[in-house]
N, C-alpha and C positions, 0 to 999 in steps of 0.2 A: 776271043781272045780278052788276052789278061788284061787289063789295066794296070800299067806300070807306073800310075799317079797312086796309088794306094800304097800306104805303108809296110813294111813287111813286118808280121807279125808273132812268127816263129822263128826257130832254129833246127837246121837242116839235123835229120835222125839219124844219129850211130848206129852201122848195126854192125853187129859182131858175127862173124861166120853167116850174114846175111839175113840174122834175127834181129829184131829190135830188143833193145835193152830192157830189162822190167823196168816197170818206173819203180823212183824209191818211196822206199817203205815210209809210212804215217803212221802218226798215232794208232790210228785206227785199223791201220792195219799191222801193227805190228805184234809177234806172239806174248800172250799174256803170261803170270809167272804164275805154274803148277807147282800146289802144294803137296809133295808127296807122299804126304800123310793125310790121308783122308779126313781121320778124326781128332778134332780138336782137343787139346792139353787144358785140364783144367788142373790148377794145383789142387790137395789135399786140404779139407778142411783144419783147421787149428784143434787142436784139442780140449776138449772141456775142463773148464775151470770147476776147481774146487770150490764149493761156495764155502765149508767152516772157516777158511781162513780169514774170508770177508766176515764172517759173522762174528772171530771172536775181533779183529780190529776193531769191528765196531763197539763190541763189547765193552772192549777197552776203555776207548773211546767217550764214551756215556758212563762208566763208572768217575774218570779223568772229571769231566766235567761235575759230576755229579761231588765228586771228594774237592773240586777247587769251590766248588758254592757255599759247603757245608763249611770251608773251613773261612770262607770269606765271611759267613753268618757266626761263626764263634769269633772270629777276632774282632767284628763287629761290635757284639754281644761283650767280649773283654774289655774295649774301648769304652762302654757305655757304663758299666756295672763296675771295673774293674776289682776284682774280689781276693782278698787278702786272706793268708792265715791268722786265727786268732791269737792273741799274746797270752802265755801262759807264766808266771813266777807262781815261786811257793816263797810264802811268807813266813811261812813258822815249819817245825817240826821238831816234835820233843817225842823223848823215848825214857820210859820205866817198866820199872817190876824187870828189867832184864837180870838176867842171867846164863850164863855160859859155859857147860860142862860135860864131862862126857860126853861128848858129839851130841849133844841135845841144848837146844837154845827156849826159855823163855823168854818175851818182850812184848810191851805194846809201844806202837807208835800214832801219833798224832799229828796230821798237816792240815797245815790251810792254804788253797791256794787263791789268786787270784787273776779270774779269765777274763781277756778285754776281744769284745770286737770291733776292731777298727774299720770297717766296712759302713760306709756311708748308705749302703743300698741294699744291702745284704743282710737279711738276718740268720741266726743260727739254733738250730735245735738240736740238743744232744741229747741221745735216747741211749745208747747204753753204752756205760761207763763201766772204768774199772780203770783201779789204781793196784800198783804191786812194789815192793822195799826190794833189793838184793844189795848185797856187802861186794862189791864190784860185779862182776857179771854173776853171781851164785844168788839165784833167787829162795828166797825169804820166807816172804807172804803176799798175800792176794784179798783186796777190797774189794766192793761193788760200791759206788755213788751213783746216788738217785738222777734219772733225767730233768736236766733243766732247758729254758729257752732266753735266748739273748736277741734281743732286739737290735737295733745298728746302734751305734756307738755308744753298747752296754756295756757293764761292766761289774761281775760278778764274782762276788765270792763263796770257794764250794769247800769245804771240811772232807775229810775222810781219817776213818781209823782203821789201823792193822795191829793183829797181835798171834803171836805165836804161844803155844801152851806147851813145853816138853819136846820140842818140834827135832828130829832126829838133823845131826847137822855135819856134814864133811869134818873131820878133829881138822884142818888144816885151816877150814876157815872160823874156827872157835877160835882157834889156836890165833889169829889175826885179829878177830874181834876183843880176844882179850891182852892185848898186845896194843892196837890203839887203846884201848878203854885206858890202860895204866901209863900212859907216854899223854894223857889229859884231853885227848879227841878220837869220836870215833865215825867213822862217813859212811855212807849210805847213798845208792841211788833209788831216785825215786820212777816209776813209771807210769802213765795215765796214755790208754786207748782210748777212742770212742769213735762208735759210728753218727755220725752227724748227717744233718742234715740241712742246705744251705737253701732261701728261699730270697726269690725277687721277683713279687706279684704270683703270677702261675706258675711260674716257671721254678721248680724244685729238680736241685742237684744233689747227688751223694756223692758221699766220701768218709772213707775212714784216716783218721786224725792220732799219729802219737805223738807224742811227748818225752822228753828225757829231762828231768834234773838229777845233774850226775853232779856227786862229790859236796853232798849235803853235810856238812862238818857238824857234829855234838858236844858238847861240855860232856867229856868221860865222868865228872860227877854231877854236877846238876841232868843231863841227858837235852839239856834245849842248844837247840842252833844258835850257831853263834854265827856274826859276819852279816846280820839282817840280811832283809829277803834276796832271793836269787833267781835269777829269768832263767826259763828253760827250753830248750832247742824245741820246736813243732816242726813237724814233717808228713 
């Protein structure tokens, strides 16, 4: 006999068409998802990179760094040395034995230059020096000047002699020189070029120096320079 004092612990079973209902689905009994594609998908690998652009970028960066360092060193050197052009002035220029006729010129010029080195730490060596005489921009004659050395803050006097003997000259140049001479003054331009070496301790620097002394007026009668010493442009 069933004990009526025991509590009821179940529920009546409902039947469908006389059959018991299926138990509720659980996580253990649920149907899993089946991938219709049995082969997994892998994305294609990225295309290989060309190493040449990377190499050129690194090369450009390296060159930029080297140039920056070199420029910084030059800037420091400039601050320490403060290089300056030498100063040129023509102290005197004389003309003698002048004769210009029939498109031929005979003449002798004598010039004296004062060269000053304004640098406190740089000495200058003038190795290959030449000088020329022009009337306006027409070349007349050229001469050589011996090499010389200038220490710091040094002033040097340099002399040069030029001559032409029965040299052919364009007729318009002959007429211009004779016309100026008849009016009391004749003008010439003097040019100096030099291959110079700058020295600071063990450092050596080389450059090409150009000097122009323009419109030097000479007396038409005496042939001597008028107006006193004249400063020349240096470049």
